[in-house]
N, C-alpha and C positions, 0 to 999 in steps of 0.2 A: 337670755330668758324669756318669758312669755309676755305678750302684753293683758293688760287691767280686764280681768271681765265681766266690769261691772265702772263704768267712767262713771256716771251719778255720785261715787261712792268715796273715787280716786281724786286721794290731797294732789293738787299740783302745784309743787315749790321750785321754781328755778328762777334762773340767773335771764337778767338778757341777754346773753351769747349761753345757748348750749351747749354748744362745741365749736368751735374750729379748727379744723384740720390742716396741715399744707401737707402738701406734697415734696420732694428732693428735684421733682423734673417739672419746664416750666407746660402748660396748662390753663383751661377757664380758669374764674373763678364764679363758683355757684350758689347762689345766698340760697337760702329759705327763712321764709318768716310762718310762724303760728303762733295763733293764739290773740291775732289782731282784734277776733271779738273772745271776751273773756269763758262765754258759755261753751266753745269752742275748742279741746282740749285735745281731740284726737290726734292733732297736728300734735301738736308739745309731744304727745309722748313716743306718737313715732317718732321724731328727731333724736326725741333720749336712746331709745332703744338701736339707728340707725349710725350714731354717733358711738356707743357704745360695741359696736358691731362691728365697724370698721379700723376703730380704736383695739381690737383685742385680737381679730382676725390681722392687722397688719398689712388690710389693701395695700396695690399700690396703688397711691393718691397723685397725682397731675393736675398742677395748680393750688390754687384753693378754694376749702365747704367751707361755708358759714351758716348755722342752725342758730336764726331768734325768734325770742321772744318780744310777743308785741305786747299787751295790754296786763303789766304783770301785776297790778294792783286787783282789776275781775277779774284774773283768771284766780288771784288769790281766794276770789270773794264769790266765785262763780257765777259770776252774769254776765252780760254782752258786754255792757258797757257802765258807766257811773251817771255821769255828767252829760256826755255826748258820744257821739260813735265817731272812735276813734278813726274807722277808713270810712270817712264821708266828710272830713277837714283836711284832705293834703292838694289844697288850695290854695294855687301862688300867694293872694294877698291875703287869704286867712294865714298863711303860715310866716308871713312878714307882721303879721300883729299879733300872732302869738310870740315871737320874739321880743317885737319892744316893752310887751309887757313887764318886763325885768323882774318875774320870781312872780306878778300875781297870776296865774295859770290854772285852769281848774284842773282835776286831774288825770282827762284827756289831753290835755296839753301843754302836760308836764311829761306822759309817757312822745308822742307826740316828738317835741324836743332832742329828748334823748334817743329816739329811733330816726332822728332825721340830722344830728352827728354823727353817727355812726355808717350811714348811710353813704354820708360824701366820706368818711374817712375808710373806707373800702372800695370809694370810684376811685381816690384820691390814690389810695397806697397797693389796689389791687391790679392786675395783669389782665385786657381784654384777652377773648371776648366774654364777656357778663350774663350772668342767666336768675333772673329774679323770679322765682314762685314761688306763694302766696297760699296755703293749707288751710284749708275750712273744713267744713260742718255747715249743714241745712237741720231746719228744724222738721222739716218734712221726711215720708220716705226717700228713698234715690239711689237707684245708680250712679254712679260715678259720672263723673264729665270734666272738663273743662273751660273756663270763662277766659274768654279774653280780649282785648279791643285790635281791630281788625286793621292789622297792617301787613303785608304780604309777608314778612319778614316772621313776623307770631305764629302766620297761620302753617307757612314751611316748618316750622318746627312743632307748632301741636302737628302736623300733618301725620309725625313719627309713633304719636298716640295712639292702639286704635280706640279709643273712645267719642261718645259725641261732645261739640264742639259747639260752645252758646257764643253767637257772636254779639258787639250792638247793646250790651249791658251801659255800656260808659254814657247812652245817652241819657240814661234815667239815672246813676247813681255818680252824681259830682264827689269829684274831691277823695277815691278811691284811692289806696296807696296807688297798686300799682297802671293803673291810670297817667300818675306823676309820673312815675318812672319810664313809663313805657314814652311818652312826651317828651324823653332824652335820648329817645332812638334804643333801647335794650329789650330785648330780648324779657319780655317779662308775659308770668301767665298766673292764674288761680286754677285752684284745684279741690274739686269738692266731692270731697271723702265716702260721706254718707251721713247716716243722722246722725246730729250728737252725742250720743247715749250709747248707740252701737258701739259695741266692740269689733265689731268685724274692720269699721271705720277705720282704728290704728293699724290693721293689716294691711287695708287698703293705701294705706297712705306714706306706710311702710313698702308696699310695693312699687311704690310709683314713687318714691325717694328715691330708689332702686334703681331703675327704671331710668330716672333722668339722669342719674349721677353718668348713666351708658350712653345714655341719649348723647351726650355733654364729653363725652370721652373725661371723665374728671375721676372715674374709680374702673379699675380691670373689671368688668362685674360679667366678661364677657362666658363665660360657660354657665352660667344662669339667665342669657341672652333670653335662649327658647321658653325657659320656664317662664318670664316674667309674659311675653306672647301671650300664653296660652293662661293665663292665670284667672280666675271669672271677674276679680280687681281690678283688671286693665282690659273686659271687654271678651277675653278669648282671644283676640287676632285673627280671625277668620276675615273680617270685613275693613274695609280704612275709613276713615272715619265720617260722621255720619253732620253735619255744619247746618246749623238754625239759627235764627233772628230771634231777636225782642223784635216785636210791636207792639204791647202795649201793661202799661204798668198800669195798677190801680193801688196809689199812694194813698195814704191814711192821711186823712186829715187830722192838726191838731184838738185834743178834747172828743177826739172820736172816738166812738166802742166801739170797736171791731170785731170781730171774733168769725176764722175762717172754721168751716163746716167738717166734720172729723170726715176721714176714709179718701182724703185724697193726695196721692202723693203725684212727683214729680214724672215728669213727660207723660202723665198721663192722659189718654184723650177723651175729650165732655163731648158730652150730648146734645144738641139745644135745649133749652128749657128745663136745666139742671140748675138745682137750688145749692150756691157754693159755696157763702158765706154771710153775715148777715153784718150789715154798720149802723148801728144807731137806732134799731128798728127797724131798717129797711132787710127786705132778703135780695140778695143780686140772683140772678138766673143765667146761666147763660145764655145769648141771643143767637147762637151759634154752633153749627160744631168746634168746641176750642181745645188746644193742646195747653195743658198746664203745666207752670212753671214757678217753682221756688215759693208754694203756698205756704204762706205762717199760720207756726204754730208755735207762737211765742208769746210771752207777753211784751218785748224790746223790739224796734223795728218798725218802719213809717212803709217798708213795702207788703202790701198785703199777697200780693199776688201778680203773675206776669201773665202773658200769651206768647204763643212762640212760633214757629210756621221751620219745615226744612226747608232750605234755599236748592233749589233745584242748580246741580252742576256748571247747566250751561253758565249761569248768572257768574255759579264763581270764576270759570274760565275768560267769560268776559271781564270779567270786574278786573281778572289777572291781565287781561291786554290791554286795558282801556291807561291800566295806573300805568303801566309800561310807557305807553305812548305822550304820558303826560299831558292831555287832552283838559289838563282845567286852566290852562295858559293859553283857549281859545274858550274857553266860557266868561271868562270878565270884557270882551270883546262883543258881547251878548248885552240887553237890554234890563237891568232889573239886577246887574252882579256885577261886583266892585269888589279889590280886594280893602279887607278887614284891618289886616295886616301880614304882611305881607312876606317878611323875614320868618311869620312864622308859619306859612301856609293857609291865613284863615279869609275865609269868602264872607262877605256880606251878600244876603241874597232879600230883595223885595219882591214876595211872596205875590202883590199885585201884582208887578209887573212879567215878573219871571212865574207866572203859575205853569208853566209846564214841567219847570222845574224840581219835581218830586223828590221826598226826602230819600227813597229806593233808589232814584239815580245817581244821586248823592254818596250813595250808597256802594254804589259800583265804584265807583271813583276812588274809595277808600278816606271819601270824608265821613265823618259824627256830625247829627247835625242839632242845634239845641235853639228854641225858640228866647231870640234876642227881645222883638213887644209883638206887638198884636199882628205887625206888618212883615216883620222881617223873622230870617233864620240866621243864625253867623254858622256855619260849616268850619270846620278845620277837617285838616287832612293827617290821617294814620302814618304816610308814608315821608311824610315832608321832614320830620326828625329821624326817621332809620336808619341806625350806626353798622348796615350793610356791609360796611367795608369790614368792620369789626368778625366777619361770622364765613366771608366768603371763602376763610380754609378750612374750617371744622368737616366734618369728614360726613356731619348729617346734611348739611349743603351743601357739597359737592356733590351728594348724590344723584344720580336723575332716576328721578321715579316718573309716572304720569300720574298725575292729577292737577288739581284749579292751584296748585298752592306756590 
């Protein structure tokens, strides 16, 4: 069955569980989410097609595959969200507060409770290793890319895709579903398949799903491997992945009138002095050469745009080495640095005392930083919770390839 040619007119009526396939042999538990934002329907349609494809072709399945729809009400209304962004409320304290409301919840809080119950039911009943994949699209034109929290485990798995890989978004987006799952130590990554209403985004997501199932050893797609590696939607496979880090976010303040100026595409290089956006009567210009990321061309959302830069390979190699030696245990002996929650690998950094400890250095160690107050940073380890032992016997983990992964 061919994918739809006009996503703006395509009706999406879907149950929470789009599909659940279980094979007779032991294998991984692979969980795909789509439609966490209701105006991003390409992933939902792609999952419907792949589930039908697997059922009709009777592919050999190992383990379990789940295809899960996120914000059902917003999908029905074709809006990103109704009351608040479902992908910004996966915060432990927020979840506890929602659970204590006894039914007096807004639309997205109700969706979260359903997804939360389903998530932990899968973790309780499923078998390791677990893979969690969130399918998205963007409001601007873009090539497909991956977004992930920077643990070595995530990095190693993501390096199997010939796609751009973006690190560091969790410093700017609190409460994302995948960050919540990654804090539990599981492989989890986000895939952005293209522009919201571009039919190619459905094809991109379908190819990505197939290739993910192949990497995870969940489905016998061996005969398709070469095709997927050459497929345009997966970067043609001619070179290893390029890693980027986010270093700036323009956050749209409440009641601001923000408008991204037309014509900008994801990953575009922009010269100094170019007007890129307007906000409440003020035109914003680039003050130096920039590479723009996820410019906002939709009404809902608080993130106007980001700036990114490539990460040199030498820094990725250094990062890998430093994390393996666990040098953070030496850092707490330095002035201005102490454990905030040692059991969770969280440090408190007094910036007035430890002036030499920049965010970029903590990034190398696998820590992501948030401003605690005017003087302090809280930096949390992305390695501390990783369930690496669950993945050591997988083919992708055992495969020795050169790279800072």
